[in-house]
N, CA, C, O and CB atoms as a CASP TS submission, in Angstrom:
PFRMAT TS
TARGET T0000
AUTHOR 0000-0000-0000
METHOD Language model
MODEL 1
PARENT N/A
ATOM      1  N   UNK     1       0.657  -1.424   0.070  1.00  0.00           N
ATOM      2  CA  UNK     1      -0.137   0.062   0.278  1.00  0.00           C
ATOM      3  C   UNK     1       0.725   1.480  -0.019  1.00  0.00           C
ATOM      4  O   UNK     1       0.383   2.502  -0.613  1.00  0.00           O
ATOM      5  CB  UNK     1      -0.625   0.173   1.958  1.00  0.00           C
ATOM      6  N   UNK     2       2.145   1.064   0.728  1.00  0.00           N
ATOM      7  CA  UNK     2       2.427   2.469   0.613  1.00  0.00           C
ATOM      8  C   UNK     2       3.178   2.678  -0.448  1.00  0.00           C
ATOM      9  O   UNK     2       3.398   3.797  -0.913  1.00  0.00           O
ATOM     10  CB  UNK     2       3.036   3.029   1.702  1.00  0.00           C
ATOM     11  N   UNK     3       3.723   1.360  -1.005  1.00  0.00           N
ATOM     12  CA  UNK     3       4.335   1.855  -2.416  1.00  0.00           C
ATOM     13  C   UNK     3       3.363   2.258  -3.479  1.00  0.00           C
ATOM     14  O   UNK     3       3.645   2.808  -4.543  1.00  0.00           O
ATOM     15  CB  UNK     3       5.184   0.739  -3.068  1.00  0.00           C
ATOM     16  N   UNK     4       1.972   1.850  -2.971  1.00  0.00           N
ATOM     17  CA  UNK     4       1.252   2.976  -4.248  1.00  0.00           C
ATOM     18  C   UNK     4       0.896   4.103  -3.629  1.00  0.00           C
ATOM     19  O   UNK     4       0.089   4.626  -4.398  1.00  0.00           O
ATOM     20  CB  UNK     4      -0.209   2.481  -5.071  1.00  0.00           C
ATOM     21  N   UNK     5       0.987   4.594  -2.951  1.00  0.00           N
ATOM     22  CA  UNK     5       0.995   6.369  -2.314  1.00  0.00           C
ATOM     23  C   UNK     5       2.206   6.575  -2.738  1.00  0.00           C
ATOM     24  O   UNK     5       2.092   7.395  -3.649  1.00  0.00           O
ATOM     25  CB  UNK     5       0.859   6.815  -0.472  1.00  0.00           C
ATOM     26  N   UNK     6       3.449   6.265  -2.582  1.00  0.00           N
ATOM     27  CA  UNK     6       4.480   6.790  -3.009  1.00  0.00           C
ATOM     28  C   UNK     6       4.380   7.063  -4.458  1.00  0.00           C
ATOM     29  O   UNK     6       4.637   8.174  -4.922  1.00  0.00           O
ATOM     30  CB  UNK     6       5.495   6.044  -2.664  1.00  0.00           C
ATOM     31  N   UNK     7       3.964   5.939  -5.254  1.00  0.00           N
ATOM     32  CA  UNK     7       3.891   5.933  -7.005  1.00  0.00           C
ATOM     33  C   UNK     7       3.203   7.224  -7.333  1.00  0.00           C
ATOM     34  O   UNK     7       3.620   8.133  -8.051  1.00  0.00           O
ATOM     35  CB  UNK     7       2.903   4.542  -7.764  1.00  0.00           C
ATOM     36  N   UNK     8       1.760   7.115  -6.496  1.00  0.00           N
ATOM     37  CA  UNK     8       0.957   8.299  -6.837  1.00  0.00           C
ATOM     38  C   UNK     8       1.780   9.347  -6.749  1.00  0.00           C
ATOM     39  O   UNK     8       2.010   9.944  -7.801  1.00  0.00           O
ATOM     40  CB  UNK     8      -0.214   8.528  -6.019  1.00  0.00           C
ATOM     41  N   UNK     9       2.437   9.839  -5.467  1.00  0.00           N
ATOM     42  CA  UNK     9       2.940  10.902  -5.367  1.00  0.00           C
ATOM     43  C   UNK     9       3.916  11.035  -6.478  1.00  0.00           C
ATOM     44  O   UNK     9       3.940  12.142  -7.015  1.00  0.00           O
ATOM     45  CB  UNK     9       3.394  11.052  -4.143  1.00  0.00           C
ATOM     46  N   UNK    10       4.673  10.185  -6.900  1.00  0.00           N
ATOM     47  CA  UNK    10       5.660  10.396  -7.414  1.00  0.00           C
ATOM     48  C   UNK    10       4.821  10.574  -9.020  1.00  0.00           C
ATOM     49  O   UNK    10       5.591  11.129  -9.804  1.00  0.00           O
ATOM     50  CB  UNK    10       6.818   9.244  -7.043  1.00  0.00           C
ATOM     51  N   UNK    11       4.033  10.381  -9.395  1.00  0.00           N
ATOM     52  CA  UNK    11       3.525  10.644 -10.579  1.00  0.00           C
ATOM     53  C   UNK    11       2.949  12.563 -10.587  1.00  0.00           C
ATOM     54  O   UNK    11       3.245  13.518 -11.305  1.00  0.00           O
ATOM     55  CB  UNK    11       2.225   9.360 -10.767  1.00  0.00           C
ATOM     56  N   UNK    12       2.085  12.396  -9.464  1.00  0.00           N
ATOM     57  CA  UNK    12       1.866  14.182  -9.250  1.00  0.00           C
ATOM     58  C   UNK    12       3.188  14.751  -9.508  1.00  0.00           C
ATOM     59  O   UNK    12       3.355  15.594 -10.389  1.00  0.00           O
ATOM     60  CB  UNK    12       1.367  14.758  -7.540  1.00  0.00           C
ATOM     61  N   UNK    13       3.891  14.425  -8.955  1.00  0.00           N
ATOM     62  CA  UNK    13       5.075  15.596  -9.291  1.00  0.00           C
ATOM     63  C   UNK    13       5.800  15.493 -10.446  1.00  0.00           C
ATOM     64  O   UNK    13       6.235  16.445 -11.094  1.00  0.00           O
ATOM     65  CB  UNK    13       6.163  15.662  -8.290  1.00  0.00           C
ATOM     66  N   UNK    14       5.977  13.894 -10.793  1.00  0.00           N
ATOM     67  CA  UNK    14       6.184  14.441 -12.568  1.00  0.00           C
ATOM     68  C   UNK    14       5.336  15.115 -13.425  1.00  0.00           C
ATOM     69  O   UNK    14       5.855  15.401 -14.504  1.00  0.00           O
ATOM     70  CB  UNK    14       6.338  13.407 -13.466  1.00  0.00           C
ATOM     71  N   UNK    15       3.797  15.570 -13.219  1.00  0.00           N
ATOM     72  CA  UNK    15       3.270  16.370 -13.660  1.00  0.00           C
ATOM     73  C   UNK    15       3.373  17.272 -13.583  1.00  0.00           C
ATOM     74  O   UNK    15       3.477  17.984 -14.583  1.00  0.00           O
ATOM     75  CB  UNK    15       2.647  16.339 -13.628  1.00  0.00           C
ATOM     76  N   UNK    16       3.402  17.742 -12.368  1.00  0.00           N
ATOM     77  CA  UNK    16       3.537  19.218 -11.738  1.00  0.00           C
ATOM     78  C   UNK    16       5.049  19.671 -12.173  1.00  0.00           C
ATOM     79  O   UNK    16       5.242  20.884 -12.096  1.00  0.00           O
ATOM     80  CB  UNK    16       3.336  19.221  -9.879  1.00  0.00           C
ATOM     81  N   UNK    17       5.896  19.054 -12.518  1.00  0.00           N
ATOM     82  CA  UNK    17       7.322  19.609 -13.034  1.00  0.00           C
ATOM     83  C   UNK    17       7.441  19.634 -14.713  1.00  0.00           C
ATOM     84  O   UNK    17       8.057  20.509 -15.320  1.00  0.00           O
ATOM     85  CB  UNK    17       8.604  18.554 -12.402  1.00  0.00           C
ATOM     86  N   UNK    18       6.714  18.472 -15.371  1.00  0.00           N
ATOM     87  CA  UNK    18       6.452  18.709 -16.511  1.00  0.00           C
ATOM     88  C   UNK    18       5.685  20.388 -16.574  1.00  0.00           C
ATOM     89  O   UNK    18       6.259  21.255 -17.233  1.00  0.00           O
ATOM     90  CB  UNK    18       5.611  17.437 -16.974  1.00  0.00           C
ATOM     91  N   UNK    19       4.438  20.697 -15.871  1.00  0.00           N
ATOM     92  CA  UNK    19       3.813  21.928 -15.957  1.00  0.00           C
ATOM     93  C   UNK    19       4.721  22.988 -15.969  1.00  0.00           C
ATOM     94  O   UNK    19       4.800  23.852 -16.842  1.00  0.00           O
ATOM     95  CB  UNK    19       2.922  22.103 -14.961  1.00  0.00           C
ATOM     96  N   UNK    20       5.425  22.882 -14.932  1.00  0.00           N
ATOM     97  CA  UNK    20       6.377  23.941 -14.439  1.00  0.00           C
ATOM     98  C   UNK    20       7.253  24.227 -16.118  1.00  0.00           C
ATOM     99  O   UNK    20       7.140  25.244 -16.803  1.00  0.00           O
ATOM    100  CB  UNK    20       7.563  23.204 -12.868  1.00  0.00           C
ATOM    101  N   UNK    21       7.894  23.291 -16.367  1.00  0.00           N
ATOM    102  CA  UNK    21       8.493  23.246 -17.237  1.00  0.00           C
ATOM    103  C   UNK    21       8.070  23.827 -18.750  1.00  0.00           C
ATOM    104  O   UNK    21       8.930  24.388 -19.428  1.00  0.00           O
ATOM    105  CB  UNK    21       8.728  22.162 -17.105  1.00  0.00           C
ATOM    106  N   UNK    22       6.750  23.671 -19.229  1.00  0.00           N
ATOM    107  CA  UNK    22       6.125  24.121 -20.285  1.00  0.00           C
ATOM    108  C   UNK    22       5.600  25.802 -19.893  1.00  0.00           C
ATOM    109  O   UNK    22       5.575  26.680 -20.756  1.00  0.00           O
ATOM    110  CB  UNK    22       4.916  23.003 -20.621  1.00  0.00           C
ATOM    111  N   UNK    23       5.302  25.980 -18.808  1.00  0.00           N
ATOM    112  CA  UNK    23       5.308  27.721 -18.403  1.00  0.00           C
ATOM    113  C   UNK    23       6.583  28.526 -18.758  1.00  0.00           C
ATOM    114  O   UNK    23       6.502  29.558 -19.425  1.00  0.00           O
ATOM    115  CB  UNK    23       5.171  27.973 -16.691  1.00  0.00           C
ATOM    116  N   UNK    24       8.005  27.940 -18.207  1.00  0.00           N
ATOM    117  CA  UNK    24       9.061  28.688 -17.915  1.00  0.00           C
ATOM    118  C   UNK    24       9.456  28.600 -19.515  1.00  0.00           C
ATOM    119  O   UNK    24      10.016  29.619 -19.919  1.00  0.00           O
ATOM    120  CB  UNK    24      10.129  28.110 -16.658  1.00  0.00           C
ATOM    121  N   UNK    25       9.237  27.421 -20.624  1.00  0.00           N
ATOM    122  CA  UNK    25       9.705  27.336 -21.548  1.00  0.00           C
ATOM    123  C   UNK    25       8.735  28.263 -22.773  1.00  0.00           C
ATOM    124  O   UNK    25       9.360  28.467 -23.814  1.00  0.00           O
ATOM    125  CB  UNK    25       9.935  25.929 -21.615  1.00  0.00           C
ATOM    126  N   UNK    26       7.334  28.809 -22.732  1.00  0.00           N
ATOM    127  CA  UNK    26       6.720  29.559 -23.071  1.00  0.00           C
ATOM    128  C   UNK    26       6.830  30.712 -22.638  1.00  0.00           C
ATOM    129  O   UNK    26       6.495  31.647 -23.366  1.00  0.00           O
ATOM    130  CB  UNK    26       5.895  29.228 -23.038  1.00  0.00           C
ATOM    131  N   UNK    27       7.288  30.926 -21.440  1.00  0.00           N
ATOM    132  CA  UNK    27       7.872  32.498 -20.873  1.00  0.00           C
ATOM    133  C   UNK    27       9.284  32.617 -21.728  1.00  0.00           C
ATOM    134  O   UNK    27       9.339  33.724 -22.264  1.00  0.00           O
ATOM    135  CB  UNK    27       8.264  32.568 -18.835  1.00  0.00           C
ATOM    136  N   UNK    28      10.149  32.004 -21.940  1.00  0.00           N
ATOM    137  CA  UNK    28      11.568  32.160 -22.914  1.00  0.00           C
ATOM    138  C   UNK    28      11.362  32.101 -23.803  1.00  0.00           C
ATOM    139  O   UNK    28      12.227  32.561 -24.548  1.00  0.00           O
ATOM    140  CB  UNK    28      12.600  31.427 -22.957  1.00  0.00           C
ATOM    141  N   UNK    29      10.100  31.516 -24.473  1.00  0.00           N
ATOM    142  CA  UNK    29       9.943  32.069 -25.726  1.00  0.00           C
ATOM    143  C   UNK    29       9.364  33.219 -26.021  1.00  0.00           C
ATOM    144  O   UNK    29       9.993  33.901 -26.831  1.00  0.00           O
ATOM    145  CB  UNK    29       9.423  31.366 -26.360  1.00  0.00           C
ATOM    146  N   UNK    30       8.497  33.601 -25.679  1.00  0.00           N
ATOM    147  CA  UNK    30       7.772  35.105 -25.629  1.00  0.00           C
ATOM    148  C   UNK    30       8.766  35.787 -25.709  1.00  0.00           C
ATOM    149  O   UNK    30       8.887  36.490 -26.712  1.00  0.00           O
ATOM    150  CB  UNK    30       6.912  35.595 -24.398  1.00  0.00           C
ATOM    151  N   UNK    31       9.849  35.805 -24.632  1.00  0.00           N
ATOM    152  CA  UNK    31      10.906  36.513 -24.259  1.00  0.00           C
ATOM    153  C   UNK    31      12.121  37.191 -25.737  1.00  0.00           C
ATOM    154  O   UNK    31      12.602  38.257 -26.121  1.00  0.00           O
ATOM    155  CB  UNK    31      11.607  35.373 -23.165  1.00  0.00           C
ATOM    156  N   UNK    32      12.119  35.680 -26.116  1.00  0.00           N
ATOM    157  CA  UNK    32      12.973  35.323 -27.534  1.00  0.00           C
ATOM    158  C   UNK    32      12.112  36.013 -28.522  1.00  0.00           C
ATOM    159  O   UNK    32      12.554  36.948 -29.188  1.00  0.00           O
ATOM    160  CB  UNK    32      13.149  33.545 -27.970  1.00  0.00           C
ATOM    161  N   UNK    33      10.829  35.559 -28.645  1.00  0.00           N
ATOM    162  CA  UNK    33      10.444  36.069 -30.039  1.00  0.00           C
ATOM    163  C   UNK    33       9.943  37.922 -29.844  1.00  0.00           C
ATOM    164  O   UNK    33       9.637  38.583 -30.836  1.00  0.00           O
ATOM    165  CB  UNK    33       8.934  34.906 -30.670  1.00  0.00           C
ATOM    166  N   UNK    34       9.943  38.422 -28.651  1.00  0.00           N
ATOM    167  CA  UNK    34       9.925  40.190 -28.470  1.00  0.00           C
ATOM    168  C   UNK    34      11.480  40.607 -29.208  1.00  0.00           C
ATOM    169  O   UNK    34      11.669  41.418 -30.115  1.00  0.00           O
ATOM    170  CB  UNK    34       9.880  40.811 -26.362  1.00  0.00           C
ATOM    171  N   UNK    35      12.167  40.030 -28.716  1.00  0.00           N
ATOM    172  CA  UNK    35      13.763  40.502 -28.796  1.00  0.00           C
ATOM    173  C   UNK    35      13.925  40.626 -30.132  1.00  0.00           C
ATOM    174  O   UNK    35      14.413  41.625 -30.660  1.00  0.00           O
ATOM    175  CB  UNK    35      14.945  39.468 -28.188  1.00  0.00           C
ATOM    176  N   UNK    36      13.368  39.222 -30.978  1.00  0.00           N
ATOM    177  CA  UNK    36      13.822  38.810 -32.264  1.00  0.00           C
ATOM    178  C   UNK    36      12.893  40.031 -33.253  1.00  0.00           C
ATOM    179  O   UNK    36      13.389  40.446 -34.300  1.00  0.00           O
ATOM    180  CB  UNK    36      13.429  36.958 -32.559  1.00  0.00           C
ATOM    181  N   UNK    37      11.536  40.514 -32.778  1.00  0.00           N
ATOM    182  CA  UNK    37      10.863  41.436 -33.561  1.00  0.00           C
ATOM    183  C   UNK    37      11.116  42.772 -33.375  1.00  0.00           C
ATOM    184  O   UNK    37      10.697  43.651 -34.127  1.00  0.00           O
ATOM    185  CB  UNK    37       9.634  41.279 -33.448  1.00  0.00           C
ATOM    186  N   UNK    38      12.141  43.052 -31.884  1.00  0.00           N
ATOM    187  CA  UNK    38      12.314  44.175 -31.925  1.00  0.00           C
ATOM    188  C   UNK    38      13.411  44.741 -32.774  1.00  0.00           C
ATOM    189  O   UNK    38      13.367  45.903 -33.180  1.00  0.00           O
ATOM    190  CB  UNK    38      12.362  44.448 -30.828  1.00  0.00           C
ATOM    191  N   UNK    39      14.441  43.882 -33.055  1.00  0.00           N
ATOM    192  CA  UNK    39      15.459  43.596 -33.871  1.00  0.00           C
ATOM    193  C   UNK    39      15.051  43.475 -35.441  1.00  0.00           C
ATOM    194  O   UNK    39      15.424  44.300 -36.275  1.00  0.00           O
ATOM    195  CB  UNK    39      16.055  42.375 -33.346  1.00  0.00           C
ATOM    196  N   UNK    40      14.314  42.448 -35.715  1.00  0.00           N
ATOM    197  CA  UNK    40      13.794  42.453 -37.123  1.00  0.00           C
ATOM    198  C   UNK    40      12.859  43.318 -38.177  1.00  0.00           C
ATOM    199  O   UNK    40      12.778  43.405 -39.402  1.00  0.00           O
ATOM    200  CB  UNK    40      13.297  41.540 -37.092  1.00  0.00           C
ATOM    201  N   UNK    41      12.135  43.964 -36.931  1.00  0.00           N
ATOM    202  CA  UNK    41      11.150  45.259 -37.649  1.00  0.00           C
ATOM    203  C   UNK    41      11.651  46.349 -38.317  1.00  0.00           C
ATOM    204  O   UNK    41      11.044  46.936 -39.212  1.00  0.00           O
ATOM    205  CB  UNK    41      10.367  45.998 -36.691  1.00  0.00           C
ATOM    206  N   UNK    42      12.973  46.698 -37.821  1.00  0.00           N
ATOM    207  CA  UNK    42      13.237  48.118 -38.072  1.00  0.00           C
ATOM    208  C   UNK    42      14.224  47.674 -39.290  1.00  0.00           C
ATOM    209  O   UNK    42      14.412  48.563 -40.120  1.00  0.00           O
ATOM    210  CB  UNK    42      13.926  49.120 -36.670  1.00  0.00           C
ATOM    211  N   UNK    43      14.953  46.300 -39.546  1.00  0.00           N
ATOM    212  CA  UNK    43      15.384  45.802 -40.794  1.00  0.00           C
ATOM    213  C   UNK    43      14.749  45.406 -41.796  1.00  0.00           C
ATOM    214  O   UNK    43      15.211  45.532 -42.931  1.00  0.00           O
ATOM    215  CB  UNK    43      15.968  45.020 -40.678  1.00  0.00           C
ATOM    216  N   UNK    44      13.584  44.861 -41.550  1.00  0.00           N
ATOM    217  CA  UNK    44      12.188  44.821 -42.595  1.00  0.00           C
ATOM    218  C   UNK    44      12.106  45.970 -43.296  1.00  0.00           C
ATOM    219  O   UNK    44      12.203  46.166 -44.507  1.00  0.00           O
ATOM    220  CB  UNK    44      10.724  44.698 -41.873  1.00  0.00           C
ATOM    221  N   UNK    45      11.879  46.851 -42.221  1.00  0.00           N
ATOM    222  CA  UNK    45      11.150  48.243 -42.785  1.00  0.00           C
ATOM    223  C   UNK    45      12.594  48.885 -43.719  1.00  0.00           C
ATOM    224  O   UNK    45      12.367  49.427 -44.801  1.00  0.00           O
ATOM    225  CB  UNK    45      10.502  49.558 -41.157  1.00  0.00           C
ATOM    226  N   UNK    46      13.747  48.795 -43.313  1.00  0.00           N
ATOM    227  CA  UNK    46      14.875  48.942 -44.406  1.00  0.00           C
ATOM    228  C   UNK    46      15.338  48.272 -45.112  1.00  0.00           C
ATOM    229  O   UNK    46      16.399  48.639 -45.617  1.00  0.00           O
ATOM    230  CB  UNK    46      15.754  49.218 -44.164  1.00  0.00           C
ATOM    231  N   UNK    47      14.995  47.489 -45.337  1.00  0.00           N
ATOM    232  CA  UNK    47      14.488  46.077 -46.808  1.00  0.00           C
ATOM    233  C   UNK    47      13.605  47.019 -47.554  1.00  0.00           C
ATOM    234  O   UNK    47      13.659  47.832 -48.476  1.00  0.00           O
ATOM    235  CB  UNK    47      13.256  44.230 -46.235  1.00  0.00           C
ATOM    236  N   UNK    48      12.718  46.478 -46.653  1.00  0.00           N
ATOM    237  CA  UNK    48      11.559  47.456 -47.995  1.00  0.00           C
ATOM    238  C   UNK    48      11.448  48.807 -48.572  1.00  0.00           C
ATOM    239  O   UNK    48      10.887  49.050 -49.641  1.00  0.00           O
ATOM    240  CB  UNK    48      10.234  47.584 -47.597  1.00  0.00           C
ATOM    241  N   UNK    49      11.906  49.505 -47.952  1.00  0.00           N
ATOM    242  CA  UNK    49      12.465  51.022 -48.590  1.00  0.00           C
ATOM    243  C   UNK    49      13.647  50.842 -49.629  1.00  0.00           C
ATOM    244  O   UNK    49      13.551  51.529 -50.647  1.00  0.00           O
ATOM    245  CB  UNK    49      13.128  52.083 -47.287  1.00  0.00           C
ATOM    246  N   UNK    50      14.660  50.081 -49.523  1.00  0.00           N
ATOM    247  CA  UNK    50      15.873  49.589 -49.909  1.00  0.00           C
ATOM    248  C   UNK    50      14.920  48.997 -51.097  1.00  0.00           C
ATOM    249  O   UNK    50      14.474  49.819 -51.897  1.00  0.00           O
ATOM    250  CB  UNK    50      16.870  48.577 -48.794  1.00  0.00           C
ATOM    251  N   UNK    51      14.611  47.738 -51.245  1.00  0.00           N
ATOM    252  CA  UNK    51      13.846  47.445 -52.089  1.00  0.00           C
ATOM    253  C   UNK    51      12.978  48.419 -53.223  1.00  0.00           C
ATOM    254  O   UNK    51      13.085  48.731 -54.409  1.00  0.00           O
ATOM    255  CB  UNK    51      13.209  46.830 -51.373  1.00  0.00           C
ATOM    256  N   UNK    52      12.270  48.624 -52.342  1.00  0.00           N
ATOM    257  CA  UNK    52      11.614  49.710 -52.909  1.00  0.00           C
ATOM    258  C   UNK    52      12.083  50.981 -54.142  1.00  0.00           C
ATOM    259  O   UNK    52      11.881  51.152 -55.344  1.00  0.00           O
ATOM    260  CB  UNK    52      11.348  50.265 -51.782  1.00  0.00           C
ATOM    261  N   UNK    53      12.785  51.675 -53.079  1.00  0.00           N
ATOM    262  CA  UNK    53      13.685  52.202 -54.308  1.00  0.00           C
ATOM    263  C   UNK    53      14.845  51.590 -55.342  1.00  0.00           C
ATOM    264  O   UNK    53      15.455  52.393 -56.047  1.00  0.00           O
ATOM    265  CB  UNK    53      14.324  53.121 -53.772  1.00  0.00           C
ATOM    266  N   UNK    54      15.135  50.219 -55.425  1.00  0.00           N
ATOM    267  CA  UNK    54      15.746  49.771 -56.380  1.00  0.00           C
ATOM    268  C   UNK    54      14.580  49.698 -57.541  1.00  0.00           C
ATOM    269  O   UNK    54      14.743  49.860 -58.751  1.00  0.00           O
ATOM    270  CB  UNK    54      16.461  48.494 -55.965  1.00  0.00           C
ATOM    271  N   UNK    55      13.170  49.364 -56.728  1.00  0.00           N
ATOM    272  CA  UNK    55      12.327  48.884 -57.916  1.00  0.00           C
ATOM    273  C   UNK    55      12.054  50.313 -58.772  1.00  0.00           C
ATOM    274  O   UNK    55      12.057  50.299 -60.003  1.00  0.00           O
ATOM    275  CB  UNK    55      10.767  48.069 -57.349  1.00  0.00           C
ATOM    276  N   UNK    56      11.822  51.516 -58.017  1.00  0.00           N
ATOM    277  CA  UNK    56      11.692  52.550 -58.485  1.00  0.00           C
ATOM    278  C   UNK    56      12.924  53.638 -59.395  1.00  0.00           C
ATOM    279  O   UNK    56      12.792  54.660 -60.068  1.00  0.00           O
ATOM    280  CB  UNK    56      11.204  52.954 -57.433  1.00  0.00           C
ATOM    281  N   UNK    57      14.253  52.691 -58.940  1.00  0.00           N
ATOM    282  CA  UNK    57      15.324  53.163 -59.865  1.00  0.00           C
ATOM    283  C   UNK    57      15.296  52.630 -61.570  1.00  0.00           C
ATOM    284  O   UNK    57      15.207  53.379 -62.543  1.00  0.00           O
ATOM    285  CB  UNK    57      16.703  52.640 -59.144  1.00  0.00           C
ATOM    286  N   UNK    58      15.357  51.744 -61.581  1.00  0.00           N
ATOM    287  CA  UNK    58      14.790  51.132 -62.892  1.00  0.00           C
ATOM    288  C   UNK    58      14.060  52.453 -64.172  1.00  0.00           C
ATOM    289  O   UNK    58      14.649  52.997 -65.106  1.00  0.00           O
ATOM    290  CB  UNK    58      13.397  49.934 -62.247  1.00  0.00           C
ATOM    291  N   UNK    59      12.705  52.608 -63.740  1.00  0.00           N
ATOM    292  CA  UNK    59      12.213  53.399 -64.717  1.00  0.00           C
ATOM    293  C   UNK    59      12.404  54.714 -64.646  1.00  0.00           C
ATOM    294  O   UNK    59      11.693  55.286 -65.473  1.00  0.00           O
ATOM    295  CB  UNK    59      11.050  53.225 -64.844  1.00  0.00           C
ATOM    296  N   UNK    60      13.062  55.444 -64.010  1.00  0.00           N
ATOM    297  CA  UNK    60      13.584  56.490 -63.527  1.00  0.00           C
ATOM    298  C   UNK    60      15.279  56.469 -64.411  1.00  0.00           C
ATOM    299  O   UNK    60      15.499  57.388 -65.200  1.00  0.00           O
ATOM    300  CB  UNK    60      13.496  56.349 -61.735  1.00  0.00           C
ATOM    301  N   UNK    61      15.987  55.760 -64.267  1.00  0.00           N
ATOM    302  CA  UNK    61      17.099  55.259 -65.365  1.00  0.00           C
ATOM    303  C   UNK    61      16.462  55.221 -67.024  1.00  0.00           C
ATOM    304  O   UNK    61      16.842  55.909 -67.971  1.00  0.00           O
ATOM    305  CB  UNK    61      17.615  53.512 -64.881  1.00  0.00           C
ATOM    306  N   UNK    62      15.558  54.352 -67.006  1.00  0.00           N
ATOM    307  CA  UNK    62      15.163  54.299 -68.504  1.00  0.00           C
ATOM    308  C   UNK    62      15.020  55.422 -68.959  1.00  0.00           C
ATOM    309  O   UNK    62      15.633  55.694 -69.991  1.00  0.00           O
ATOM    310  CB  UNK    62      14.021  53.642 -68.845  1.00  0.00           C
ATOM    311  N   UNK    63      13.929  56.706 -68.159  1.00  0.00           N
ATOM    312  CA  UNK    63      13.504  57.424 -68.562  1.00  0.00           C
ATOM    313  C   UNK    63      14.426  58.480 -68.860  1.00  0.00           C
ATOM    314  O   UNK    63      14.280  59.188 -69.856  1.00  0.00           O
ATOM    315  CB  UNK    63      12.641  57.552 -67.982  1.00  0.00           C
ATOM    316  N   UNK    64      15.589  58.654 -67.857  1.00  0.00           N
ATOM    317  CA  UNK    64      16.726  59.473 -67.846  1.00  0.00           C
ATOM    318  C   UNK    64      17.780  59.069 -69.459  1.00  0.00           C
ATOM    319  O   UNK    64      18.281  59.932 -70.179  1.00  0.00           O
ATOM    320  CB  UNK    64      17.569  59.082 -66.195  1.00  0.00           C
ATOM    321  N   UNK    65      17.870  57.690 -69.655  1.00  0.00           N
ATOM    322  CA  UNK    65      18.469  57.228 -70.719  1.00  0.00           C
ATOM    323  C   UNK    65      17.516  57.469 -71.716  1.00  0.00           C
ATOM    324  O   UNK    65      18.163  57.307 -72.751  1.00  0.00           O
ATOM    325  CB  UNK    65      18.908  55.898 -70.612  1.00  0.00           C
ATOM    326  N   UNK    66      16.038  57.840 -72.121  1.00  0.00           N
ATOM    327  CA  UNK    66      15.350  57.958 -73.155  1.00  0.00           C
ATOM    328  C   UNK    66      16.011  59.409 -73.231  1.00  0.00           C
ATOM    329  O   UNK    66      16.707  59.680 -74.209  1.00  0.00           O
ATOM    330  CB  UNK    66      13.732  57.668 -73.075  1.00  0.00           C
ATOM    331  N   UNK    67      15.811  60.327 -72.240  1.00  0.00           N
ATOM    332  CA  UNK    67      15.948  61.918 -72.659  1.00  0.00           C
ATOM    333  C   UNK    67      17.636  62.106 -72.954  1.00  0.00           C
ATOM    334  O   UNK    67      18.049  63.050 -73.627  1.00  0.00           O
ATOM    335  CB  UNK    67      15.342  63.109 -71.189  1.00  0.00           C
ATOM    336  N   UNK    68      18.347  61.300 -72.488  1.00  0.00           N
ATOM    337  CA  UNK    68      19.769  61.830 -72.931  1.00  0.00           C
ATOM    338  C   UNK    68      19.937  61.012 -74.272  1.00  0.00           C
ATOM    339  O   UNK    68      20.951  61.504 -74.766  1.00  0.00           O
ATOM    340  CB  UNK    68      21.111  61.505 -71.727  1.00  0.00           C
ATOM    341  N   UNK    69      19.504  60.073 -75.081  1.00  0.00           N
ATOM    342  CA  UNK    69      19.313  59.920 -75.928  1.00  0.00           C
ATOM    343  C   UNK    69      18.636  61.092 -76.928  1.00  0.00           C
ATOM    344  O   UNK    69      19.239  61.681 -77.825  1.00  0.00           O
ATOM    345  CB  UNK    69      18.903  58.976 -75.678  1.00  0.00           C
ATOM    346  N   UNK    70      17.562  61.235 -76.636  1.00  0.00           N
ATOM    347  CA  UNK    70      16.770  62.461 -77.321  1.00  0.00           C
ATOM    348  C   UNK    70      17.625  63.558 -77.650  1.00  0.00           C
ATOM    349  O   UNK    70      17.834  63.883 -78.819  1.00  0.00           O
ATOM    350  CB  UNK    70      15.656  63.058 -76.415  1.00  0.00           C
ATOM    351  N   UNK    71      18.260  64.295 -76.408  1.00  0.00           N
ATOM    352  CA  UNK    71      19.111  65.269 -76.592  1.00  0.00           C
ATOM    353  C   UNK    71      20.374  64.684 -77.296  1.00  0.00           C
ATOM    354  O   UNK    71      20.937  65.341 -78.171  1.00  0.00           O
ATOM    355  CB  UNK    71      19.373  65.926 -75.310  1.00  0.00           C
ATOM    356  N   UNK    72      20.723  63.724 -77.001  1.00  0.00           N
ATOM    357  CA  UNK    72      21.952  63.632 -78.107  1.00  0.00           C
ATOM    358  C   UNK    72      21.632  63.711 -79.646  1.00  0.00           C
ATOM    359  O   UNK    72      22.440  64.094 -80.492  1.00  0.00           O
ATOM    360  CB  UNK    72      22.690  62.228 -77.943  1.00  0.00           C
ATOM    361  N   UNK    73      20.432  63.328 -79.878  1.00  0.00           N
ATOM    362  CA  UNK    73      20.185  63.057 -81.209  1.00  0.00           C
ATOM    363  C   UNK    73      19.404  63.985 -81.747  1.00  0.00           C
ATOM    364  O   UNK    73      18.783  63.675 -82.763  1.00  0.00           O
ATOM    365  CB  UNK    73      19.662  61.872 -81.416  1.00  0.00           C
ATOM    366  N   UNK    74      19.242  65.499 -81.120  1.00  0.00           N
ATOM    367  CA  UNK    74      18.714  66.554 -81.442  1.00  0.00           C
ATOM    368  C   UNK    74      19.846  67.582 -81.425  1.00  0.00           C
ATOM    369  O   UNK    74      19.618  68.757 -81.712  1.00  0.00           O
ATOM    370  CB  UNK    74      17.599  66.806 -80.622  1.00  0.00           C
TER
END
């Protein structure tokens, strides 16, 4: 009988420790995700601006080249 009680208490302790481990892991994951978002958002904005600038650079260069050709021919 004593072994059954000890086994039940050990199982309860195991379940409690697993629950605590999940809570700690979830808290650490939220902290790491917050830090990554703080670092990633400004880098993402810079990449969007630079990519948008490169996309706009091609038509502006083509228009400038066409104007240059027209001035050279005229």
